[in-house]
ZAFI-284313 format. One record per residue (C-alpha): residue number from 1; residue in one letter; x, y, z. Coordinates in pm, whole numbers. Last residue first. Example, Ala and Ser with C-alpha at 12.3 -4.5 7.8 and 13.67 -1.06 7.14 Angstrom:
# residues 2
+-----+-----+--------+--------+--------+
!   n ! res !      X !      Y !      Z !
+-----+-----+--------+--------+--------+
!   2 !   s !   1367 !   -106 !    714 !
!   1 !   a !   1230 !   -450 !    780 !
+-----+-----+--------+--------+--------+
END
This chain:
# residues 105
+-----+-----+--------+--------+--------+
!   n ! res !      X !      Y !      Z !
+-----+-----+--------+--------+--------+
! 105 !   d !    419 !   2002 !   -670 !
! 104 !   l !    588 !   1671 !   -750 !
! 103 !   y !    446 !   1367 !   -579 !
! 102 !   i !    680 !   1094 !   -455 !
! 101 !   w !    533 !    745 !   -480 !
! 100 !   i !    599 !    509 !   -189 !
!  99 !   e !    555 !    132 !   -173 !
!  98 !   s !    542 !   -131 !    105 !
!  97 !   i !    466 !     98 !    399 !
!  96 !   r !    433 !   -105 !    719 !
!  95 !   p !    147 !    -53 !    963 !
!  94 !   i !    241 !     -4 !   1330 !
!  93 !   t !    103 !   -275 !   1560 !
!  92 !   s !    424 !   -474 !   1577 !
!  91 !   g !    505 !   -832 !   1682 !
!  90 !   t !    533 !   -961 !   1327 !
!  89 !   a !    564 !   -669 !   1085 !
!  88 !   p !    248 !   -470 !   1028 !
!  87 !   q !     24 !   -577 !    738 !
!  86 !   d !     44 !   -377 !    418 !
!  85 !   t !     53 !    -11 !    330 !
!  84 !   r !     62 !    161 !     -6 !
!  83 !   f !    189 !    515 !    -39 !
!  82 !   g !    129 !    851 !   -204 !
!  81 !   i !    374 !   1121 !   -111 !
!  80 !   q !    414 !   1496 !    -52 !
!  79 !   t !    763 !   1569 !     80 !
!  78 !   g !    787 !   1807 !    377 !
!  77 !   t !   1032 !   1586 !    562 !
!  76 !   t !   1285 !   1418 !    336 !
!  75 !   l !   1312 !   1078 !    169 !
!  74 !   k !   1648 !   1020 !     -2 !
!  73 !   d !   1760 !    793 !    285 !
!  72 !   l !   1495 !    542 !    179 !
!  71 !   s !   1678 !    471 !   -146 !
!  70 !   l !   1529 !    586 !   -474 !
!  69 !   y !   1385 !    392 !   -766 !
!  68 !   n !   1384 !    463 !  -1137 !
!  67 !   k !   1104 !    440 !  -1392 !
!  66 !   g !   1100 !    802 !  -1495 !
!  65 !   i !   1024 !   1106 !  -1282 !
!  64 !   p !    914 !   1112 !   -918 !
!  63 !   a !   1140 !    819 !   -829 !
!  62 !   h !    948 !    524 !   -683 !
!  61 !   v !   1044 !    426 !   -330 !
!  60 !   v !   1001 !     51 !   -274 !
!  59 !   t !    995 !    -53 !     91 !
!  58 !   r !   1185 !   -383 !    126 !
!  57 !   r !   1479 !   -210 !    300 !
!  56 !   d !   1242 !    -91 !    572 !
!  55 !   i !    958 !    150 !    643 !
!  54 !   q !    725 !    144 !    941 !
!  53 !   y !    435 !    389 !    959 !
!  52 !   y !    339 !    655 !   1213 !
!  51 !   s !     21 !    858 !   1187 !
!  50 !   g !    -17 !   1238 !   1216 !
!  49 !   n !    -67 !   1302 !    844 !
!  48 !   v !    248 !   1105 !    758 !
!  47 !   m !    500 !   1010 !   1025 !
!  46 !   v !    791 !    799 !    908 !
!  45 !   s !    966 !    491 !   1040 !
!  44 !   s !   1285 !    287 !    999 !
!  43 !   h !   1493 !    564 !    843 !
!  42 !   d !   1759 !    539 !   1118 !
!  41 !   s !   1708 !    903 !   1222 !
!  40 !   s !   1331 !    859 !   1220 !
!  39 !   i !   1146 !   1059 !    955 !
!  38 !   e !    886 !   1319 !   1051 !
!  37 !   k !    611 !   1525 !    885 !
!  36 !   i !    591 !   1344 !    549 !
!  35 !   l !    290 !   1496 !    371 !
!  34 !   g !     -5 !   1288 !    263 !
!  33 !   s !   -143 !   1009 !     51 !
!  32 !   h !   -301 !    675 !    124 !
!  31 !   t !   -338 !    333 !    -34 !
!  30 !   s !   -464 !     15 !    125 !
!  29 !   e !   -347 !   -342 !    147 !
!  28 !   d !   -526 !   -611 !    344 !
!  27 !   a !   -781 !   -658 !     65 !
!  26 !   l !   -500 !   -744 !   -176 !
!  25 !   t !   -533 !  -1114 !    -98 !
!  24 !   n !   -892 !  -1113 !   -225 !
!  23 !   t !  -1120 !  -1362 !    -50 !
!  22 !   a !  -1291 !  -1120 !    186 !
!  21 !   p !  -1253 !   -842 !    -69 !
!  20 !   s !  -1494 !  -1031 !   -301 !
!  19 !   m !  -1373 !  -1079 !   -657 !
!  18 !   i !  -1363 !  -1459 !   -625 !
!  17 !   l !  -1702 !  -1458 !   -456 !
!  16 !   l !  -1850 !  -1245 !   -733 !
!  15 !   g !  -1717 !  -1483 !   -995 !
!  14 !   s !  -1865 !  -1779 !   -807 !
!  13 !   v !  -2202 !  -1604 !   -808 !
!  12 !   l !  -2182 !  -1531 !  -1180 !
!  11 !   y !  -2076 !  -1886 !  -1263 !
!  10 !   a !  -2362 !  -2032 !  -1057 !
!   9 !   a !  -2614 !  -1800 !  -1224 !
!   8 !   i !  -2488 !  -1903 !  -1568 !
!   7 !   l !  -2512 !  -2268 !  -1470 !
!   6 !   h !  -2865 !  -2219 !  -1338 !
!   5 !   r !  -2968 !  -2044 !  -1659 !
!   4 !   a !  -2817 !  -2325 !  -1871 !
!   3 !   i !  -3002 !  -2586 !  -1665 !
!   2 !   k !  -3333 !  -2407 !  -1722 !
!   1 !   m !  -3273 !  -2406 !  -2100 !
+-----+-----+--------+--------+--------+
END
C-alpha cells in the first residue's frame, strides 16, 4: 500500500511539472486586446494601446464572422482586436503578433 501511495505521489508531481509554465512551450505566448492606433505603411507593424508589435505574412488575421481569414492590408486604425504574441523575430526587441481576432462593436 505504501508503494502505491508513493507511485501516485510521483505521478502527481510529474504531472504538475509537465503542466508547469517553465516547461510549457506556450508559456512564451500571451494574449492581449486593444485598439489599433497606428499601422505602418508597409503593414509590418502596428501600435496597440501605446505599444508597437511586428506583423508579417505569417500573422493570421481571423475574420470577424465565420471561419475565414483576412489579409494584413484589411486591418485599419480604430479597429478593436484581440491578439496573441510570440517571441520577437531574430535581432528584434519588438514582440511579433502571431494571430489577430477582430472584435465587432
